[in-house]
C-alpha positions in Angstrom: 89.5 128.7 133.5 89.6 131.2 130.5 85.9 131.8 130.9 86.3 132.6 134.6 89.3 134.8 134.0 87.5 136.7 131.2 84.4 137.5 133.2 86.5 138.2 136.3 88.7 140.6 134.3 85.7 142.6 133.1 84.2 142.6 136.6 87.4 143.9 138.2 87.9 146.5 135.5 84.3 147.8 135.9 84.5 147.8 139.6 87.7 149.8 139.7 86.5 152.6 137.3 83.0 152.8 138.9 84.5 153.1 142.4 87.1 155.5 141.0 90.0 153.4 142.4 91.8 153.8 139.0 91.4 156.1 136.0 90.0 154.3 132.9 93.4 154.5 131.2 95.3 152.8 134.0 92.6 150.2 134.5 92.6 149.4 130.8 96.3 148.8 130.9 96.9 147.2 134.4 93.9 144.9 134.8 94.2 143.1 131.5 98.0 142.8 132.0 97.6 141.0 135.3 94.8 138.7 134.1 96.8 138.0 130.9 99.7 136.8 133.0 97.4 134.6 135.0 96.1 133.2 131.7 99.6 132.0 130.8 100.3 134.6 128.1 103.8 135.2 129.5 106.1 137.1 127.2 103.7 136.8 124.4 101.5 139.3 126.1 103.3 142.2 124.4 102.7 140.8 120.9 99.0 140.3 121.6 98.7 143.9 122.7 100.7 145.4 119.9 98.7 143.5 117.3 95.5 144.8 118.8 96.8 148.4 119.0 97.8 148.2 115.4 94.2 147.7 114.4 93.2 150.7 116.5 95.6 153.2 114.9 93.2 154.3 112.3 90.5 154.8 114.9 92.9 156.9 117.0 93.8 159.0 114.0 90.1 159.4 113.2 89.3 160.7 116.7 92.4 162.8 116.9 91.7 164.8 113.8 88.0 164.8 114.3 88.5 166.5 117.6 90.8 169.1 116.0 88.4 169.7 113.1 85.3 170.2 115.1 87.2 172.0 117.8 88.3 174.5 115.2 84.7 174.8 113.9 83.6 175.6 117.5 86.4 178.2 117.9 85.7 180.0 114.7 81.9 180.3 115.4 80.3 177.8 113.1 78.0 176.4 115.8 77.2 179.7 117.5 73.9 180.2 115.5 72.8 176.7 116.4 73.4 177.4 120.1 71.5 180.7 119.8 68.6 178.9 118.3 68.6 176.3 121.0 68.7 179.0 123.7 65.8 180.8 122.1 63.7 177.7 121.9 64.6 176.0 125.2 65.3 179.0 127.3 66.7 178.3 130.8 64.4 175.4 131.7 66.6 172.4 132.6 64.0 169.9 131.6 63.7 171.4 128.1 67.4 171.6 127.8 68.0 167.9 128.6 65.1 166.9 126.3 66.6 169.0 123.6 69.9 167.3 124.1 68.2 163.9 123.4 66.5 165.3 120.3 69.7 166.8 119.0 71.7 163.6 119.6 69.1 161.5 117.9 68.9 163.7 114.8 72.7 163.9 114.4 73.0 160.1 115.0 71.2 159.7 111.6 74.7 159.9 110.0 75.6 156.6 111.6 78.8 157.8 113.3 78.9 158.0 117.1 82.0 160.2 117.2 80.4 162.9 115.1 77.2 162.8 117.1 79.0 163.3 120.4 81.3 166.0 119.1 78.4 168.1 117.7 76.1 167.4 120.7 78.8 168.5 123.3 79.8 171.5 121.1 76.2 172.7 121.1 75.0 171.7 124.5 77.9 171.7 127.0 78.3 175.5 127.2 74.6 175.7 128.0 74.9 173.0 130.7 77.8 174.9 132.2 76.0 178.2 132.2 72.9 176.7 133.8 74.9 174.6 136.3 73.5 171.3 134.9 75.4 168.1 135.5 77.5 167.1 132.5 76.9 163.5 133.4 73.3 164.0 132.4 74.5 165.2 129.0 76.6 162.1 128.4 73.8 159.9 129.7 71.2 161.3 127.4 73.5 161.6 124.4 74.7 158.0 124.9 71.2 156.7 125.2 70.0 158.4 122.0 73.0 157.5 119.9 73.0 153.9 121.2 69.3 153.5 120.2 69.8 155.1 116.8 72.9 152.9 116.2 70.7 150.2 114.6 70.2 152.3 111.4 71.1 150.1 108.4 74.1 152.2 107.4 75.4 151.9 110.9 77.9 149.3 112.0 75.8 146.7 114.0 73.1 146.1 111.4 75.6 145.9 108.6 77.7 143.4 110.6 74.7 141.3 111.5 73.5 141.3 107.9 76.9 140.4 106.5 77.5 137.6 109.1 74.2 135.9 108.3 74.2 136.8 104.6 70.9 138.8 104.6 69.9 142.2 103.4 70.4 145.1 105.9 67.0 146.4 104.8 65.4 143.1 105.7 66.9 143.3 109.1 66.1 147.0 109.8 62.7 147.8 108.4 60.7 145.4 110.6 62.5 146.8 113.6 61.5 150.5 112.9 58.6 150.3 115.5 61.0 148.9 118.0 63.4 151.8 117.3 60.6 154.3 117.7 59.6 152.7 121.0 63.2 152.8 122.2 63.5 156.4 121.3 60.3 157.2 123.2 61.8 155.6 126.3 65.0 157.7 125.8 62.9 160.9 125.7 61.1 159.9 128.8 64.4 159.3 130.6 65.7 162.6 129.3 62.6 164.5 130.6 62.7 162.9 134.0 66.5 163.6 134.3 65.7 167.2 133.3 63.0 167.5 136.0 65.5 166.2 138.6 68.0 168.8 137.5 65.3 171.5 137.7 64.4 170.4 141.2 68.1 170.2 142.2 68.9 173.7 140.9 65.7 175.5 141.9 66.1 179.1 140.9 69.9 179.1 140.7 69.9 178.8 136.9 67.6 181.8 136.4 64.6 179.5 135.8 61.9 180.3 138.3 59.2 178.1 137.1 57.2 181.0 135.8 59.1 181.7 132.6 61.3 184.4 134.0 64.9 184.2 133.1 67.9 186.4 133.6 67.0 188.4 130.6 64.0 189.9 132.5 60.4 189.0 133.0 58.3 187.5 130.4 60.6 184.8 129.2 63.8 182.8 129.8 67.1 184.1 128.6 67.1 184.1 124.9 63.3 183.6 124.6 62.9 187.1 123.2 64.8 188.0 120.0 66.5 191.1 121.2 66.4 193.7 124.0 67.5 197.3 124.1 70.1 198.2 126.7 72.0 201.4 127.3 75.3 201.5 125.4 78.4 202.4 127.4 81.1 204.5 125.9 84.2 206.2 127.2 83.5 209.5 129.0 85.2 212.3 127.2 85.9 214.2 130.4 86.3 211.4 132.9 89.6 211.2 134.8 91.9 208.7 133.1 89.4 208.1 130.4 87.3 205.9 132.7 84.2 204.3 131.2 81.0 205.9 132.4 77.4 205.2 131.6 76.2 207.6 128.9 72.6 207.8 127.9 73.5 207.4 124.3 71.2 205.8 121.7 70.4 202.3 122.9 71.9 199.5 120.8 70.3 196.1 120.1 71.9 193.3 122.2 71.0 189.7 121.5 70.0 187.9 124.7 71.4 184.7 123.4 74.8 186.4 123.0 74.6 187.6 126.6 73.8 184.0 127.7 76.8 182.7 125.8 79.2 185.1 127.4 81.9 183.7 129.6 81.5 180.3 128.1 83.3 178.2 125.4 81.1 180.0 122.9 81.8 183.6 124.1 80.6 185.9 121.3 83.7 188.1 121.8 86.4 185.4 121.7 89.4 186.2 119.5 89.1 183.0 117.4 85.8 184.0 115.8 85.9 184.2 112.0 82.4 185.4 111.0 83.6 186.4 107.5 84.5 182.8 106.9 81.2 181.3 108.1 79.9 180.1 104.8 83.3 178.6 103.9 83.4 176.7 107.1 79.8 175.6 106.7 80.6 174.3 103.2 83.7 172.6 104.4 81.9 170.9 107.2 79.0 169.8 104.9 81.6 168.4 102.4 83.3 166.4 105.2 79.9 165.0 106.3 78.9 164.1 102.8 82.2 162.2 102.2 81.7 160.5 105.5 78.3 159.2 104.5 79.4 158.2 101.1 82.3 156.2 102.7 84.5 156.6 99.6 87.6 157.7 101.5 89.0 156.4 104.8 87.4 158.4 107.6 90.7 159.3 109.3 92.0 160.8 106.1 88.9 162.8 105.5 89.3 164.5 108.9 93.0 164.9 108.4 92.5 166.8 105.2 89.5 168.7 106.6 91.4 169.8 109.7 94.4 170.9 107.6 92.2 173.0 105.2 90.3 174.5 108.1 93.6 175.5 109.9 95.1 177.0 106.7 92.1 179.1 105.8 91.0 180.3 109.2 94.5 180.7 110.7 97.0 181.5 107.9 99.8 182.4 110.3 102.0 179.5 111.3 102.1 180.8 114.9 98.3 180.8 115.1 98.1 177.3 113.6 100.5 176.0 116.3 98.5 177.7 119.0 95.3 176.1 117.8 96.8 172.6 117.8 98.1 173.1 121.3 94.7 174.4 122.5 93.1 171.1 121.5 95.9 168.9 122.7 94.3 168.0 126.1 91.2 166.5 124.5 93.3 164.7 121.9 95.6 163.2 124.5 92.7 162.1 126.7 90.9 160.3 123.9 93.8 158.8 122.0 95.4 157.5 125.3 92.1 155.7 126.2 91.8 154.2 122.7 95.3 152.9 122.7 94.9 151.6 126.2 91.7 149.8 125.2 94.0 147.9 122.8 95.5 146.2 125.9 92.0 144.9 127.0 91.0 143.7 123.5 94.4 142.2 122.8 94.3 140.1 126.0 90.7 139.1 125.4 91.4 137.8 121.9 95.0 136.8 122.2 94.6 134.5 125.2 91.4 133.0 123.8 89.1 134.4 126.5 86.6 135.8 124.0 86.3 132.5 122.2 86.0 130.6 125.4 83.4 133.0 126.8 81.3 132.7 123.6 81.4 128.9 123.4 80.5 128.7 127.1 77.5 130.9 126.7 76.3 129.0 123.7 76.8 125.6 125.4 74.8 126.5 128.5 71.7 127.2 126.5 69.5 124.1 127.1 67.9 122.3 124.2 64.4 123.2 125.4 65.3 126.8 124.7 65.8 126.1 121.0 62.4 127.6 119.9 63.2 130.8 121.9 66.7 131.3 120.6 65.8 134.6 118.9 64.8 136.1 122.3 67.7 134.4 124.0 70.0 136.1 121.4 68.5 139.5 122.1 69.0 139.0 125.8 72.6 137.8 125.3 73.4 140.8 123.0 72.9 143.2 125.9 75.8 142.0 128.1 77.9 140.4 125.4 78.2 143.4 123.1 79.2 145.4 126.2 82.0 143.0 127.2 83.3 142.4 123.7 83.5 144.2 120.4 80.7 144.1 117.8 83.0 142.2 115.5 83.5 139.5 118.0 79.8 139.1 118.7 78.4 139.4 115.2 81.0 137.4 113.4 81.9 135.0 116.2 78.8 134.3 118.4 75.8 135.2 116.2 76.5 132.7 113.3 76.7 129.8 115.8 73.4 130.9 117.5 71.8 131.4 114.1 72.9 128.0 112.8 71.3 126.3 115.9 68.2 128.4 115.6 67.7 127.3 112.0 66.8 123.8 113.2 63.8 125.3 115.0 62.5 127.3 112.0 64.0 130.6 113.0 65.3 132.5 110.0 68.7 134.3 109.8 67.0 137.7 109.4 65.0 137.2 112.6 68.1 136.3 114.5 69.8 139.4 113.1 67.0 141.6 114.2 67.2 140.2 117.7 70.9 140.6 117.9 70.8 144.4 117.3 68.6 145.2 120.3 71.5 145.3 122.7 73.1 148.3 121.0 71.9 150.9 123.5 74.1 149.1 126.1 76.9 148.3 123.7 77.5 152.0 123.0 78.3 152.6 126.7 81.2 150.0 126.6 84.7 151.2 127.3 85.7 149.3 124.2 83.7 151.8 122.1 86.0 154.7 121.2 83.1 157.1 120.6 81.9 156.8 124.2 85.5 157.5 125.4 85.4 160.6 123.2 82.1 161.7 124.7 83.2 161.5 128.4 86.5 163.2 127.6 84.8 166.1 125.8 82.3 166.6 128.7 85.1 166.1 131.3 83.1 163.3 132.9 84.5 160.2 134.7 83.6 157.0 132.8 82.5 155.4 136.1 80.0 158.2 136.8 78.7 157.9 133.3 78.1 154.1 133.7 76.4 154.6 137.1 73.7 156.8 135.4 73.4 155.2 132.0 73.8 151.4 132.2 70.5 150.5 133.8 68.7 153.0 131.6 70.3 151.6 128.5 69.3 148.1 129.5 65.7 149.3 129.9 65.8 150.8 126.4 67.3 147.6 124.9 64.6 145.4 126.6 61.9 147.7 125.4 63.1 147.3 121.8 63.3 143.5 122.2 59.8 143.4 123.7 58.3 145.5 120.9 60.1 143.4 118.3 58.5 140.3 119.9 55.0 141.8 120.2 55.0 142.8 116.5 56.5 139.6 115.2 59.8 141.0 114.0 61.5 138.7 116.6 59.8 135.3 116.9 58.7 133.9 120.3 58.6 130.1 120.5 
């Protein structure tokens, strides 16, 4: 019964958000509550949920202050040079922009933190998507695919969990899977390029891309492709009635095409919050935060709390301006934190009622004995849906050890089982149980259901590609 209720709860939840019958926050709260009552939790349901929510408070604090910190860095202009560079390199071609999104997300994912990757990727790319009229769902899809594939780096969570659960070295797990990782990223880039081509066809010339390299900056290149152009400078007419502005053929001034492209966007070069005189300080502060994150010597939530406080104090010394900045980022904070805490209801019911344990034991029990020699491949296939429906902790510390113990009787090593188990991460990263993906869709103002429609089958293809390459090259045994 618990197995049926567990899978039914996940199916109903996914159906409601993908058909947009409920918002993710409401679905995360109401669906588990109803199924928890059917499971006989009764009045104990509240304790289960609160216990789960308590474990998520540090995650909520991390996301809250990370949004504030990087939001401040966007406001003060830290990422403007990066966006200008991207505009010059990619121009207005949607296919290049989408492919560039995948490359940027993959590179930033090397830090092993999904939240940081999504914040930086949306900060750099979302204004460009909005200016060109590209679908933000394409951004979330490509960024999610790239980050999910790169999520198997040894300093990331899944590989470390698999290695710890089976008492093997993370390096022993990861190094043989490098070719599989490269193959997975190749598929991601192919998906990004095809999505970009579709966007190019959908938009036609409405973005300023004409297919012949002509952008709004004039012939001979897309906007931002040339370094600078000369345009007549307008100044107030001395004798015009009322001091009206008139065009005066004064000495032309240099105007950066990238600045013109960023106008009227979140990275408007004339916004009041810019602090160009503090660029190097903000860059040093951000690099310091990133270094501390990688070293993992201080809790991540506290790192961002201190970083956000310092950034606010230095860039906005006046109390009134500090309060205004906090209010400006409140919508993003509320959207993300509310979903993280609501996810505590789902995880609390899954674990508190015993649904997760029952689902895991059932899946292990239905594997026939004849499949024993193929347990590594079976584990790779199971990791695709199971890490989507449950947390990495539940899978790697609950299911994987049982599967590995059984596989040992057929000569399959623990390291080989660990390698197979990480191939499902491209799908796992799209799960509503992953706070980082909730952050991504919130920052891009995308419905989680719309994101899932576009990304789930593609992430499954990437995961299967990684598993297949692992098998072909012997990192994952077959029979």
